[in-house]
C-alpha positions as CSV (number, residue, x, y, z in Angstrom):
1,M,100.4,-4.1,16.6
2,T,102.2,-7.4,17.2
3,T,103.7,-7.9,20.5
4,P,106.8,-10.2,21.1
5,T,106.0,-13.6,22.7
6,E,109.1,-13.6,25.0
7,A,111.5,-11.4,26.8
8,W,114.9,-10.2,25.5
9,S,117.8,-12.6,26.1
10,C,121.5,-11.8,25.6
11,W,124.0,-14.0,23.9
12,P,127.9,-13.8,23.4
13,A,129.5,-13.6,20.1
14,P,133.2,-14.2,20.7
15,A,136.1,-12.8,18.7
16,K,138.7,-15.0,17.2
17,V,142.3,-14.6,16.0
18,N,144.0,-16.8,13.3
19,R,147.2,-18.1,14.9
20,F,148.5,-18.8,11.4
21,L,147.0,-18.9,7.9
22,H,148.4,-20.9,5.0
23,I,147.2,-21.5,1.4
24,V,147.9,-25.0,0.3
25,G,146.2,-25.1,-3.1
26,R,143.2,-24.2,-5.0
27,R,140.0,-26.3,-5.5
28,D,138.4,-27.0,-8.9
29,D,135.8,-24.2,-8.2
30,G,138.6,-21.7,-7.7
31,Y,138.3,-21.3,-4.0
32,H,141.7,-21.5,-2.2
33,R,142.4,-24.4,0.2
34,L,143.4,-23.1,3.5
35,Q,144.9,-24.3,6.7
36,T,144.6,-22.3,9.8
37,V,144.2,-22.5,13.6
38,F,141.1,-20.6,15.0
39,Q,141.7,-19.3,18.7
40,L,138.5,-18.1,20.3
41,L,138.6,-15.3,22.8
42,D,136.7,-14.2,25.8
43,W,135.8,-10.7,24.3
44,G,133.5,-10.0,21.5
45,D,129.9,-8.7,20.4
46,E,126.6,-9.2,22.4
47,I,123.5,-10.3,20.5
48,A,120.0,-9.5,22.1
49,L,117.1,-11.6,20.8
50,R,113.4,-11.6,21.5
51,P,111.3,-14.2,19.7
52,R,107.9,-13.1,18.2
53,A,104.9,-15.1,17.0
54,D,104.3,-13.3,13.7
55,G,107.3,-14.6,11.6
56,V,108.8,-11.1,11.4
57,V,112.7,-10.9,11.4
58,T,114.0,-7.3,12.2
59,R,116.8,-5.4,13.6
60,A,115.1,-3.8,16.5
61,D,118.1,-1.6,17.2
62,G,117.4,0.5,14.2
63,A,121.0,-0.3,13.0
64,V,122.3,-2.5,10.1
65,D,125.4,-4.7,10.1
66,Y,128.4,-3.1,8.5
67,G,126.3,-0.4,6.8
68,V,124.2,-2.7,4.7
69,A,120.3,-3.3,5.0
70,G,117.6,-5.9,4.7
71,E,118.6,-9.1,2.9
72,D,122.3,-8.3,3.1
73,D,122.5,-7.7,6.9
74,L,124.2,-11.1,8.1
75,V,122.4,-11.5,11.4
76,V,119.1,-11.0,9.5
77,R,120.2,-13.4,6.8
78,A,121.1,-16.0,9.6
79,A,117.8,-15.7,11.2
80,R,115.9,-16.1,7.9
81,L,118.0,-19.0,6.7
82,L,117.2,-20.9,9.9
83,Q,113.6,-19.9,9.7
84,S,113.2,-21.2,6.1
85,T,115.3,-24.3,6.8
86,S,113.1,-25.4,9.9
87,S,109.9,-24.1,8.6
88,T,109.2,-22.3,11.9
89,V,106.4,-19.7,11.9
90,Q,108.2,-17.7,14.7
91,G,110.2,-14.5,14.1
92,V,112.6,-12.3,16.1
93,D,113.7,-8.9,17.1
94,I,117.6,-8.6,17.1
95,R,119.8,-6.1,18.6
96,V,123.6,-6.1,18.2
97,D,126.0,-4.5,20.6
98,K,129.1,-4.2,18.3
99,R,132.6,-4.2,19.9
100,I,134.6,-6.3,17.4
101,P,135.9,-3.8,14.7
102,P,134.4,-4.6,11.3
103,G,136.9,-5.7,8.6
104,G,139.6,-6.4,11.2
105,G,139.9,-10.2,10.8
106,F,138.5,-10.8,14.2
107,G,135.5,-12.6,13.0
108,G,132.7,-10.1,14.2
109,G,130.2,-10.7,11.4
110,S,130.7,-14.4,11.2
111,S,130.5,-14.7,15.1
112,D,127.2,-12.7,15.1
113,A,125.6,-14.8,12.5
114,A,126.8,-18.0,14.3
115,T,125.3,-16.8,17.5
116,V,122.0,-16.0,15.8
117,L,121.9,-19.5,14.4
118,V,122.6,-21.3,17.6
119,A,120.6,-19.2,20.0
120,L,117.6,-19.1,17.8
121,N,117.8,-22.9,17.3
122,H,117.4,-23.0,21.0
123,L,114.8,-20.2,21.4
124,W,112.6,-21.3,18.6
125,R,113.1,-25.1,19.6
126,T,113.8,-26.0,16.0
127,G,116.1,-28.8,17.2
128,L,118.7,-28.8,14.3
129,P,122.0,-30.7,15.2
130,V,125.2,-28.5,15.5
131,A,126.5,-30.2,12.4
132,E,123.5,-29.0,10.3
133,L,123.7,-25.5,11.8
134,A,127.3,-25.4,10.7
135,L,126.4,-26.4,7.1
136,L,123.8,-23.4,7.2
137,G,126.6,-21.2,8.5
138,L,128.8,-22.1,5.7
139,Q,126.2,-20.5,3.3
140,L,126.8,-17.2,5.2
141,G,130.6,-17.2,5.3
142,A,133.6,-19.6,5.5
143,D,134.4,-18.5,9.1
144,V,130.9,-19.1,10.5
145,P,131.0,-22.9,11.2
146,V,134.0,-22.5,13.8
147,F,131.7,-20.2,15.7
148,V,128.7,-22.6,15.4
149,A,131.0,-25.5,16.5
150,G,132.1,-23.4,19.5
151,H,135.5,-24.6,19.9
152,S,139.0,-23.5,19.0
153,A,140.1,-25.7,16.1
154,F,142.4,-26.6,13.3
155,A,140.6,-25.8,10.1
156,E,141.1,-27.0,6.5
157,G,139.3,-26.7,3.2
158,V,137.9,-23.1,2.9
159,G,137.9,-23.1,6.7
160,E,135.0,-25.3,7.4
161,Q,136.7,-28.8,8.0
162,L,137.3,-28.5,11.8
163,T,139.3,-30.5,14.1
164,P,138.9,-29.2,17.8
165,L,142.0,-28.3,19.7
166,S,142.9,-27.7,23.3
167,L,145.3,-24.9,23.2
168,P,147.4,-23.6,26.1
169,A,146.3,-20.6,28.1
170,R,147.4,-17.3,26.6
171,W,146.5,-13.7,26.7
172,F,146.0,-11.6,23.5
173,L,146.6,-8.0,22.7
174,L,144.1,-7.3,19.7
175,I,145.2,-4.1,17.7
176,D,142.9,-2.2,15.5
177,A,144.7,0.2,13.3
178,G,141.7,1.2,11.4
179,I,143.0,-0.4,8.2
180,H,140.4,-2.1,6.0
181,L,142.1,-4.5,3.4
182,A,140.7,-5.3,-0.2
183,T,140.5,-8.9,0.4
184,A,139.8,-9.9,-3.3
185,E,142.9,-7.9,-4.4
186,L,145.0,-9.8,-1.8
187,F,143.9,-13.1,-3.0
188,G,144.6,-12.1,-6.7
189,D,148.1,-10.7,-5.9
190,P,150.6,-12.7,-8.0
191,E,153.1,-12.7,-5.1
192,L,150.9,-14.5,-2.7
193,T,152.2,-17.9,-1.6
194,R,149.6,-20.4,-2.7
195,D,151.4,-23.7,-2.4
196,S,152.6,-23.9,1.2
197,P,153.3,-27.5,2.3
198,A,150.2,-29.0,4.0
199,L,150.6,-29.3,7.7
200,K,149.5,-32.2,9.8
201,I,147.1,-31.9,12.8
202,S,149.4,-33.9,14.9
203,G,151.9,-31.0,15.0
204,F,149.4,-28.9,17.1
205,L,148.4,-31.4,19.7
206,D,151.3,-30.8,22.1
207,G,150.5,-27.2,23.1
208,S,152.5,-25.5,20.3
209,D,152.5,-21.7,20.2
210,F,152.9,-21.8,16.5
211,E,156.1,-19.8,16.4
212,G,157.2,-21.3,13.1
213,Q,153.9,-20.7,11.2
214,E,153.0,-17.5,9.3
215,N,150.0,-15.7,7.8
216,A,150.5,-16.0,4.0
217,F,149.0,-12.4,3.6
218,E,151.2,-10.7,6.1
219,P,154.1,-9.9,3.7
220,L,151.8,-8.4,1.1
221,V,149.8,-6.4,3.6
222,L,152.9,-4.9,5.2
223,R,154.2,-3.9,1.8
224,R,150.9,-2.3,0.8
225,Y,150.4,-0.5,4.1
226,P,153.5,1.0,5.3
227,Q,151.7,2.4,8.4
228,L,150.9,-1.0,9.5
229,A,154.5,-2.0,8.9
230,A,155.6,0.8,11.1
231,L,153.3,-0.1,13.8
232,F,154.8,-3.7,13.8
233,D,158.2,-2.4,14.0
234,A,157.2,0.0,16.9
235,M,155.8,-3.0,19.0
236,R,158.5,-5.6,18.4
237,S,160.1,-4.9,21.7
238,F,157.2,-6.4,23.4
239,G,156.9,-9.5,21.1
240,R,155.9,-10.2,17.6
241,P,152.9,-8.7,16.0
242,R,150.9,-11.0,13.6
243,L,148.2,-10.3,11.1
244,T,144.9,-12.1,11.8
245,G,142.8,-13.6,9.0
246,T,142.5,-11.5,5.9
247,G,141.6,-8.3,7.7
248,G,143.5,-5.2,8.7
249,G,143.6,-6.3,12.4
250,S,146.7,-7.8,14.3
251,F,147.4,-9.4,17.6
252,M,150.3,-10.3,19.9
253,V,150.5,-13.2,22.2
254,F,151.5,-13.3,25.9
255,R,151.7,-15.8,28.8
256,D,150.2,-13.3,31.2
257,R,147.7,-10.5,31.4
258,E,150.2,-8.0,32.8
259,A,152.5,-8.3,29.9
260,A,149.6,-7.9,27.5
261,E,148.5,-4.8,29.3
262,D,152.0,-3.3,29.3
263,A,152.1,-3.7,25.4
264,R,148.6,-2.1,25.2
265,Q,149.8,1.0,27.0
266,A,152.6,1.4,24.6
267,L,150.5,1.3,21.5
268,P,150.9,4.6,19.4
269,R,148.1,7.2,20.0
270,G,145.1,6.5,18.0
271,I,145.6,2.9,17.8
272,R,142.9,1.0,19.6
273,G,144.1,-2.1,21.8
274,V,142.0,-4.7,23.7
275,V,143.3,-7.5,26.0
276,A,141.5,-10.7,25.8
277,R,142.1,-14.1,27.1
278,G,142.2,-17.2,24.8
279,L,139.4,-19.8,25.2
280,N,139.0,-23.4,23.9
281,R,135.2,-23.6,24.2
282,S,132.9,-20.7,23.1
283,P,131.0,-18.9,26.0
284,L,127.9,-19.3,23.8
285,Y,127.6,-22.9,24.7
286,G,128.2,-22.0,28.5
287,K,125.1,-19.7,28.1
288,L,123.1,-22.6,26.4
289,E,123.9,-24.9,29.3
290,T,122.4,-22.4,31.8
291,G,119.2,-22.4,29.9
292,G,119.6,-19.4,27.6
């Protein structure tokens, strides 16, 4: 029986919200060109890693990510992608403590994959620069690069062209109504606005709260899912609920934790709410600075 070469270490995989999401056109390859602001949060999943010398990559918790197995498990794919790119002979045992609801638009799968790339690059001593790790991450998903880069950012392209932002301190109520969206159908909806005017990054350097910006998918989602529209109506006395990304999750923004907690307490029965603080820098890199 092969024994691991090192002890377990734990690594944060923070959640995110999209403060807005615009579609500004379509590329020649058919992918939509997006503009968004990714806001990182101080709450998320936790990834435990234990390097091993035999080259085996496995989920040691006996689970699989989002109900898929083997090569389709995103954290396993991330580890094997780094393994093949760097030609390391090392392997790893992986455990995932899932807190971010899957399919909610809070970035759980992408953040988990990014944490595996960044943490294993350190643990395996493969020495790839962050820019190269981000390119690897893009092979796994459009949201992975922002988590690899580790900073809240204005994003363009399919979400991979990143400009770091220093956003004002805010608290967020994350709302999980248990709704899972058919993302491909939303992108194909003829009523989707695909030609929003392109925004300039200079508009977000003054600490803006993005009040005038929208999520292009929100009108479609509220029409398709009346239960989510009813939830938004029920919460409007506390502020404005917003859709995040292309998932079924939503969020509200507050200037202090107490107001966010008050809104959480008012959520209808059966609706999960989590209060989190906005971050500019990912806690993943704080962990790296302490030696992992």
